[in-house]
C-alpha positions as CSV (number, residue, x, y, z in Angstrom):
1,M,81.4,73.7,92.7
2,K,77.8,74.1,93.6
3,K,77.2,70.4,93.9
4,E,80.3,70.2,96.2
5,L,79.0,72.9,98.5
6,L,75.6,71.3,98.6
7,A,77.2,67.9,99.5
8,R,79.0,69.6,102.4
9,G,75.6,70.8,103.7
10,V,76.2,74.5,102.7
11,D,73.0,76.5,102.4
12,V,73.3,77.8,98.8
13,I,71.1,80.5,97.6
14,N,70.5,79.9,93.9
15,L,70.2,83.1,91.7
16,G,71.5,81.3,88.7
17,V,68.7,79.4,87.0
18,G,65.6,81.1,85.5
19,D,63.0,78.7,86.8
20,P,60.0,80.3,88.6
21,D,59.7,79.3,92.3
22,T,56.0,79.9,92.7
23,P,53.4,77.2,91.7
24,T,51.4,77.0,88.5
25,P,48.1,78.7,89.1
26,A,45.5,76.4,90.6
27,H,42.8,76.6,87.8
28,I,45.5,75.5,85.2
29,V,46.5,72.4,87.4
30,A,42.7,71.5,88.0
31,R,42.2,71.5,84.1
32,L,45.2,69.3,83.5
33,A,43.8,66.8,86.2
34,E,40.4,66.8,84.5
35,A,41.8,66.4,81.1
36,A,44.4,63.8,82.0
37,A,41.4,61.4,83.1
38,N,39.9,61.8,79.8
39,P,40.9,58.7,77.8
40,A,40.5,60.6,74.5
41,N,43.6,62.5,75.6
42,H,45.6,59.2,75.9
43,R,46.3,58.8,72.1
44,Y,48.7,60.6,69.9
45,P,47.9,64.3,69.7
46,D,47.9,66.4,66.5
47,Y,51.3,67.1,65.3
48,E,50.4,70.9,64.8
49,G,48.6,71.0,68.0
50,L,44.9,70.8,69.0
51,F,42.9,73.3,67.0
52,A,41.3,74.6,70.1
53,F,44.7,75.3,71.6
54,R,45.9,77.2,68.4
55,E,42.6,79.0,68.5
56,A,43.1,80.1,72.2
57,A,46.6,81.2,71.2
58,A,45.3,83.3,68.4
59,R,42.6,84.9,70.6
60,W,45.4,85.6,73.1
61,M,47.5,87.4,70.4
62,E,44.6,89.5,69.4
63,R,43.7,90.6,73.0
64,R,47.3,91.3,74.0
65,Y,48.5,93.0,70.7
66,G,45.6,93.4,68.3
67,V,47.2,90.8,66.2
68,R,44.6,88.5,64.2
69,A,46.2,85.1,63.3
70,D,44.5,82.3,61.5
71,P,44.9,79.4,63.9
72,A,44.9,77.0,61.0
73,T,47.9,78.5,59.1
74,E,49.5,80.9,61.4
75,V,49.9,79.2,64.6
76,V,51.7,76.0,65.6
77,S,52.1,74.3,68.9
78,L,55.5,73.8,70.5
79,I,57.0,71.4,73.1
80,G,58.1,74.7,75.0
81,S,59.4,77.6,72.9
82,K,63.1,76.0,73.1
83,E,62.1,73.3,70.8
84,G,60.7,75.6,68.3
85,I,63.7,77.9,68.4
86,A,66.0,74.9,67.8
87,N,63.8,73.5,64.8
88,M,63.8,76.8,63.0
89,A,67.3,75.9,61.9
90,V,66.5,72.4,61.0
91,A,63.5,74.0,58.7
92,F,65.5,76.8,57.2
93,V,69.3,76.8,57.6
94,D,71.5,75.0,55.0
95,P,75.1,74.5,55.4
96,G,76.9,77.8,55.0
97,D,74.0,79.9,55.7
98,I,74.6,82.8,58.0
99,V,72.4,83.2,61.2
100,L,72.6,86.6,63.0
101,V,72.7,86.1,66.7
102,P,72.6,88.5,69.6
103,D,75.6,88.3,71.9
104,P,75.0,87.8,74.7
105,G,72.0,85.8,73.9
106,Y,70.2,82.6,74.6
107,P,72.7,79.7,73.5
108,V,70.1,77.8,71.5
109,Y,70.1,80.5,68.8
110,H,73.8,79.6,67.9
111,I,73.4,75.8,68.8
112,G,70.6,75.4,66.4
113,A,72.6,77.0,63.6
114,A,75.7,75.2,64.4
115,F,74.0,71.7,64.5
116,N,72.6,72.3,60.9
117,G,75.9,73.6,59.4
118,G,75.2,77.3,59.7
119,Q,77.6,80.1,60.6
120,T,76.9,82.2,63.4
121,Y,77.4,86.0,63.2
122,R,77.2,87.6,66.6
123,L,75.7,91.1,67.1
124,P,77.1,92.7,70.2
125,L,74.6,94.1,72.8
126,R,76.1,97.0,74.5
127,R,74.8,99.0,77.5
128,E,75.7,102.3,75.6
129,N,73.3,101.1,72.8
130,A,70.5,100.1,75.2
131,F,71.5,96.5,74.6
132,L,70.0,96.7,71.0
133,P,72.1,95.2,68.1
134,D,73.5,97.8,65.6
135,L,71.9,96.4,62.6
136,A,73.5,99.2,60.3
137,A,76.8,98.0,61.3
138,I,76.3,94.4,59.8
139,P,78.6,94.2,56.8
140,A,76.6,93.9,53.4
141,D,78.3,90.6,52.5
142,V,77.0,89.2,55.9
143,A,73.6,90.6,55.5
144,R,73.4,89.1,51.9
145,G,74.2,85.8,53.1
146,A,72.1,85.8,56.2
147,K,69.0,83.4,56.5
148,L,67.8,84.1,60.0
149,L,67.9,87.1,62.4
150,W,67.2,86.2,66.1
151,L,65.9,88.9,68.4
152,S,64.5,88.4,71.9
153,Y,62.8,91.3,73.9
154,P,62.3,91.4,76.9
155,N,65.8,90.2,76.6
156,N,67.5,87.4,78.4
157,P,70.1,87.9,79.8
158,T,70.3,91.9,79.6
159,A,66.8,92.5,80.8
160,A,66.3,95.2,78.2
161,V,63.1,96.0,76.3
162,A,63.2,97.1,72.7
163,P,61.1,100.1,71.6
164,A,58.8,99.7,68.8
165,T,61.1,101.9,66.7
166,F,63.9,99.5,66.7
167,L,61.6,96.6,65.9
168,A,60.4,98.5,63.0
169,D,64.1,99.1,61.9
170,A,64.5,95.3,62.2
171,V,61.5,94.6,59.9
172,R,62.9,96.8,57.3
173,F,66.3,95.1,57.6
174,A,64.5,91.8,57.0
175,E,62.7,93.1,54.0
176,R,65.7,94.6,52.4
177,H,67.9,91.6,52.9
178,G,65.4,88.7,52.5
179,V,66.2,87.5,56.0
180,I,63.7,85.6,58.2
181,L,63.1,87.6,61.4
182,C,62.7,85.3,64.4
183,H,61.5,87.1,67.7
184,D,61.7,85.0,71.0
185,A,59.1,86.6,73.1
186,A,59.5,84.1,76.1
187,Y,59.3,87.0,78.6
188,A,56.7,89.0,76.9
189,E,54.5,89.2,79.9
190,I,57.3,90.1,82.4
191,Y,57.8,93.8,82.2
192,F,57.6,96.8,84.5
193,G,56.9,99.7,82.2
194,D,54.9,99.9,79.1
195,R,53.8,96.7,77.4
196,P,56.6,95.4,75.0
197,S,55.5,95.2,71.3
198,S,55.0,91.9,69.4
199,I,57.1,91.9,66.2
200,L,53.7,91.0,64.4
201,E,52.0,94.3,65.3
202,I,54.8,96.2,63.6
203,P,53.9,97.2,59.9
204,G,55.3,94.6,57.6
205,G,56.1,92.1,60.5
206,R,53.7,89.5,59.4
207,D,55.4,89.3,56.1
208,V,58.9,88.6,57.3
209,A,58.6,87.2,60.9
210,I,57.7,84.4,63.2
211,E,57.4,84.9,66.9
212,F,57.8,82.4,69.6
213,H,55.7,82.4,73.0
214,S,56.0,80.2,75.9
215,L,53.8,79.6,78.7
216,S,56.6,78.7,80.9
217,K,57.4,82.2,82.3
218,T,54.0,83.8,81.9
219,F,52.2,81.2,83.9
220,N,54.9,79.4,85.9
221,M,54.7,76.3,83.6
222,T,58.3,75.5,82.9
223,G,58.0,71.8,83.4
224,W,55.0,71.5,81.4
225,R,56.6,72.1,77.9
226,V,54.1,74.0,76.1
227,G,54.2,77.1,74.0
228,F,53.4,78.3,70.3
229,A,54.8,80.0,67.2
230,V,52.7,82.4,65.3
231,G,53.5,84.3,62.2
232,N,54.0,84.1,58.5
233,P,52.2,81.1,57.1
234,E,55.2,79.8,55.1
235,L,57.4,79.9,58.1
236,I,54.7,78.3,60.2
237,A,54.4,75.6,57.6
238,G,58.1,75.1,57.5
239,L,58.5,74.8,61.1
240,G,55.3,72.3,61.3
241,Q,56.8,70.1,58.6
242,V,59.8,69.5,60.6
243,K,57.8,68.9,63.7
244,T,55.6,66.2,62.0
245,N,58.9,64.3,61.2
246,V,60.7,64.6,64.6
247,D,58.2,64.9,67.3
248,S,54.5,63.6,68.2
249,G,53.2,66.8,69.6
250,V,52.3,68.0,73.1
251,F,50.0,65.8,75.3
252,Q,46.6,66.9,74.7
253,A,45.8,67.2,78.4
254,V,48.7,69.8,78.7
255,Q,47.2,71.6,75.7
256,E,43.8,71.8,77.5
257,A,45.5,73.1,80.6
258,A,47.2,75.8,78.3
259,I,43.8,76.8,77.0
260,A,42.6,77.4,80.5
261,A,45.8,79.5,81.0
262,L,45.5,81.5,77.9
263,S,41.7,82.1,78.2
264,G,41.3,82.2,82.0
265,D,41.9,84.8,84.8
266,Y,44.7,87.1,83.8
267,G,45.0,88.4,87.2
268,V,47.5,85.6,88.0
269,V,49.9,87.0,85.3
270,E,49.4,90.6,86.8
271,R,50.1,89.4,90.4
272,L,53.2,87.5,89.3
273,R,54.5,90.7,87.5
274,A,53.9,92.6,90.7
275,T,55.9,90.1,92.6
276,Y,58.7,90.2,90.3
277,R,58.7,94.0,90.6
278,A,58.9,93.9,94.4
279,R,61.9,91.5,94.2
280,R,63.5,93.6,91.6
281,D,63.4,96.5,93.8
282,V,64.7,94.7,96.7
283,L,67.7,93.0,94.9
284,V,68.8,96.2,92.9
285,A,68.7,98.4,95.8
286,G,70.6,95.9,97.9
287,L,73.3,95.3,95.3
288,G,74.0,99.1,95.1
289,T,74.7,99.0,98.9
290,V,77.5,96.3,98.5
291,G,79.6,97.5,95.6
292,L,77.5,95.9,92.7
293,P,75.4,98.9,91.4
294,C,73.1,98.0,88.3
295,D,70.4,99.2,86.1
296,P,66.9,98.2,87.2
297,P,65.6,95.6,84.7
298,A,62.9,96.8,82.3
299,G,61.7,93.2,81.9
300,T,62.3,89.5,82.5
301,F,63.1,88.1,85.9
302,Y,66.9,88.8,85.5
303,V,69.2,91.4,86.7
304,W,72.3,92.1,84.6
305,V,75.1,93.2,86.9
306,P,78.4,94.7,86.0
307,V,81.3,93.2,87.6
308,P,83.8,95.4,89.5
309,R,86.7,96.8,87.5
310,G,89.5,94.4,87.3
311,T,87.4,91.3,87.8
312,T,86.0,88.8,85.2
313,A,82.6,87.5,85.2
314,A,84.0,83.9,86.1
315,E,86.1,85.3,88.9
316,L,83.1,87.2,90.5
317,A,80.8,84.2,90.2
318,T,83.4,82.0,91.8
319,R,83.7,84.3,94.7
320,C,80.0,84.6,95.1
321,L,79.8,80.9,95.4
322,T,82.7,79.9,97.4
323,E,82.8,82.8,99.7
324,A,79.0,83.7,100.2
325,G,77.2,80.5,98.9
326,V,75.2,82.4,96.3
327,V,75.0,81.1,92.7
328,V,75.1,83.7,89.9
329,T,75.7,83.0,86.1
330,P,78.7,84.6,84.4
331,G,77.6,86.7,81.6
332,N,80.2,85.3,79.1
333,G,78.2,82.0,79.2
334,F,75.8,83.8,76.8
335,G,78.6,85.0,74.5
336,E,81.9,86.9,74.5
337,A,80.1,90.2,74.8
338,G,78.6,89.1,78.1
339,E,82.0,89.3,79.7
340,G,81.9,92.0,82.4
341,Y,78.5,91.1,83.8
342,V,77.0,88.4,85.8
343,R,73.2,87.5,85.7
344,M,71.0,87.0,88.8
345,T,67.4,85.9,88.9
346,L,64.5,86.9,90.8
347,C,63.2,83.3,91.2
348,T,63.5,83.2,94.9
349,R,61.7,84.6,97.9
350,T,62.4,88.3,98.9
351,E,63.8,87.2,102.3
352,R,66.3,85.0,100.5
353,L,67.3,88.0,98.1
354,R,67.8,90.1,101.1
355,E,70.0,87.2,102.7
356,A,71.9,86.9,99.4
357,V,72.7,90.7,99.5
358,E,73.8,90.5,103.0
359,R,76.2,87.7,102.2
360,L,77.6,89.4,99.2
361,G,78.2,92.3,101.3
362,G,80.9,90.3,103.1
363,L,82.9,90.0,99.9
364,R,84.1,93.6,100.2
365,L,83.8,94.2,96.6
């Protein structure tokens, strides 16, 4: 439908895809250009990632969270965190294993399990529970058969941030049931209150968990495809073993640019966070005036918007597109529990957000 409108010349405002609209910081781009010209970087990279990149990731974890990780055994490079998330199932899920997946949630958690013969057990995220899964409600037989538990905070798509007390409960759950705790922290640096916790700074977290970090959202590097996983050495080794067999690593020049990102001026991240905060405030306030009141997101660059009573997510998304030229994502695309919501992104200029709100006001919701 979007393509049809674009083909007709309709001015479409896209609030559907979470792809930052501002450029990668200049010092990172400059480092890539320099590194790309070095013939030493034109050969196959190390499968596990340049040791210097893994050192930079370890130092970043220590600065941000006070977590000390051995770059040799507790860090592995990723071709973007999506690749690592999918390959966790390749490494650890056998046919019949249960994978505990948040609903709504990033689709790759389920897809990775399904592609490897695993069974997905969905954990509903409800507003009345602060969009945290109720781990105590998981049936005992399901918990016994579970291999992985996926969490992601700050959360896509609900924009919730988990308190450290919940993460501690998750670590205890993993300890009791022998479950591998996987924390997708792609949005770790996009928050609007207190800094969200790493699962690895929670007591016991290093024994049961692996955490996935991406430079995509933090440094506007979505197209660069670089990230890292950090955590329990056995989990890192298992993921690394898969990667040595299915990919050839990240282009070394990109890894050198990633080192510049992780170790360089962090003011670029703080300014980006301020930009999203300003956009968040404009969009949330505007939506409240046109019949779409919603909670201000605590993190990420998404706004999780309840649909009006008597309307489905798909129906509202269709009206937004066909009647207002505004793309939003139906919440049930992230799982059945996402029905009743649409997701909007903050990845567009403030003036376009204001225009989107003005257009949505014409729907008379």
